[in-house]
KEFINU-696860 format. One record per residue (C-alpha): residue in one letter; x, y, z. Coordinates in steps of 0.001 Angstrom, whole numbers, plus 500000, padded with zeros to 6 digits. Layout:
AXYZ;...
% end
This chain:
M770689667806672888;V767166667284674513;F766845663825673032;E770338662917674241;I769408664242677693;A766113662203677645;I767999658955676774;A770434659482679563;V767605659972682048;V765798656712680723;V769052654666681173;L769505655988684771;I766012655002685679;I766399651639684056;G769814651040685675;I768286651861689215;L765526649454688668;V767839646635687675;M770068647282690712;A767072647429693070;Y765584644050691892;S769164642330691700;S770041643611695193;D766741642268696723;K767760638880695423;A771445639239696471;V770315639975699937;E767856637208700184;H770101634350698879;S773289635714700792;V771503635234704013;K770417631800703202;I774047630876702219;A775074632548705510;S772686630292707369;A773566627033705335;L777336627496706028;R776884628516709542;I778491631882708817;S777359635119710362;P775266637455708204;L778017640162709371;L780663638216707638;I778542637669704527;G778133641421704401;L781927642156704804;V782890639577702121;L780431638376699673;V777997641380699507;S780603644097699754;I782626642514696943;G779333642222694938;T778225645714695509;D781906647057694796;L782130645459691287;P781497648752689650;E784624650147691422;I786662647173690740;V785796646954687032;N786385650865686719;S789856650267688446;I790986647845685882;I789625649631682895;S790522653193683736;C794198652013684504;A794409649901681384;V793714653219679423;G796351655231681423;H793729657124683554;A794426655919687055;D793110659300688542;I789534658338687350;E789702655071689393;L791554656632692424;G788891659554692562;D786209657051692256;S787323654722694957;L788198657507697365;G784875659311696607;S782919656184697111;V784513655760700527;L783364659175701465;A779981658808699874;Q779251655360701436;M780251656375704962;T778482659730705051;L775912660126702377;V774590656664702005;L774585655957705814;G773029659352706173;I770244658653703807;L769413655175705381;P767331656363708619;F765306658855706211;L764277655764703943;V763939652879706502;G763665654485709946;K766139654311712781;F767920650999713912;K770321649861716427;V773980648979715860;K776509647177717848;R779261649220719294;K781940646708719315;E781237645718715526;V781215649299714378;L784599650089716282;I786296647123714966;I785248647340711325;G785541651207711404;A789113650992712650;C790026648642709774;E788272650913707253;V790319653959708690;L793579652132708487;A792960650944704917;L792305654583704022;I795481655750705762;L797444653241703793;A796023654194700582;V796369657895701000;S799969657481702372;I800845655678699069;A798794657886696675;E800152661158698005;K803506660306696758;G802211660680693072;Y802990657328691808;F801858653727692338;T804402650948691881;R803352647228691334;I804474646405694846;N802544649190696384;A799455648277694572;L799847644536695422;F800384645571699111;L797038647284699013;V795189644337697390;A796882641978699872;S795702644051702835;W792052643627702201;P792183639736703317;I794211640728706247;F791662643205707339;I788816640610706883;L790802638023709003;L791252640828711777;I787731641497711871;R786705637895711814;S789169637169714752;A787913639998716680;T784265639386716262;A784228635471716154;K783030634951719792;K780261637330719546;Q778960635845716152;K779193632495717795;E776812633446720584;E774409635347718420;H774241633223715290;S771292630737715024;V771552627988712389;S768624627175710411;N767763623469709570;D766075624138706253;D767450622044703331;F769185624629701240;H770132624041697770;H773537625395697936;L774405625576694447;R771093627234693442;H771648630118696122;W775219630533695024;F774200630804691266;I771325633366692033;T773606635405694362;I776431635653691788;L773785636322688999;S772266639185691268;F775809640666691435;V776173640678687874;G772731642466687688;I773907644996690104;A777191645623688122;I775195645958684966;G772628648413686387;A775687650277688150;Y777231650466684830;A774339652062683084;V773731654457685972;I777458655545685662;Q777321655977681966;S774156658025682103;I775734660340684965;I778760660749682821;A776755661652679706;L774693664074681577;S777733665746683184;T779641665815679787;M776432667537678316;F776731670233681005;H780450670548680695;V781438669337684104;S785138668640684852;E786676665110684900;Y787705665494688542;F784161666224689471;I782814663298687595;S785312660915689338;F785284662051692810;F781825663302693218;V779458662191690558;M780893658782689457;A781560657926693131;I777774658614693896;G776801656334691022;T779051653504692097;S777888653877695618;L774154653305694372;P774416649495694867;E775443649854698533;L772557652023699144;V769973649844697453;V771358646568699150;E771507648139702476;V767936649487702263;T766672646118701263;A768736644356704073;I767347646679706747;R763624646154705503;K764371642371705884;K765736643207709351;Q769284641857708350;Y771033644766710235;K774400642933710544;L774543642403706900;A773650646014706085;I776389647256708465;G778853644667707178;D778309645728703701;A778195649627704442;I781582649674706167;G782954646539704723;S782538647938701130;C784638651027702227;V787371648615703175;V787264646994699812;D787337650454697973;A790341651729700011;S792332648523699434;L791279646158696603;S789433648604694362;I792340651097694370;G795120648496694136;I793793645986691631;G793968648005688332;L797415649476689367;V798932645977689943;F798492645463686310;F799105648884685224;P801386650869687554;Q801236654502686776;A801426658105688112;V798422659781689984;S797553663224691270;G799023662992694771;R797898666319695927;A794321665753695157;A794362662212696624;M795851663659699749;I793302666391700218;T790129664251699452;G791651661164701183;L792274663120704520;Y788657664549704243;A787554660884703754;I789349659817706906;F787876662693708928;G784363661672707683;S784854658169708479;I785949658967711942;V783006661237712562;V780542658453711472;I782157655557713446;L782303657596716643;T778914658782716389;L777522655301715858;A779601653797718543;L778642656488721154;R775014656455720228;K774541652805719351;K772021653634716785;L771431655236713255;D768612657652713411;K767552660947711662;K769676663182713751;A772866661213713022;G771713660767709283;A771467664611709058;L774965664951710551;F776411662616707974;I774755664122705049;A776203667608706236;V779636666162706502;Y779332664833702869;L778048668208701506;L780782670099703198;S783239668072701093;Y782090670200698143;T784237673077699452;M787264670966698257;L786478671822694744;W787732675368695183;T791004674169696976;
% end
């Protein structure tokens, strides 16, 4: 028993180190791709980085639905939204200090994130995902991205500066994709070690999927955002932080169920989903009103996340 726990802890540490190194490279080369293609780092964060850091949730969605355990992927995706919007954003100022955010960008991306959550919860609470419903969720993701791009295009054009460096596009794309693979591998190792530790201590499956596994699959976002902020790429960090939640609430939930439609725990999804919506609104309004993320806001976000543990007794 002691040896198994030690192995799980070692795997956990190695997984985190792999994610840290891979995320550093992902941020570095994603920014270069953004400059070379004349795309704002905000959009790169929303699309490229958010998909990359959500690979664990996407892979988990397909695998868990394939083996008939959609509750695991649904709990993981909704739990990841809550963890990323509250816990991850709450931890950031304690790790990298306070930084400013743009009110317009937060409100636009945040509104799309809340809408995506409402759509997902309204379908899940019925207790069954049809292939059409799941496909609707998957298709909603590019629509949300287009809405965000359209609403922020003018401001991005004004603020974006184009670098004249001679970028080797294929090299940057290759390293970026390879970095995302590293993030996914590291995250998978972290998830498996967390599950192993939870099993050893006889923790319920629901707890693992919504709370423990969700924290594990949110680690890539935390590492990428810390790295981005340290490189002063604030737009990329915010784009990934909230953009990955849009991915979780739409693409991650729907992708596995498109191929393997099945029943889910509607009541649990409704309770946890509604709380995720509440947490998201608190975070979005706080950031929009204060136009910065500091330790006071961070402490509030962490408190909102910890309060969610009361749902275990509902």
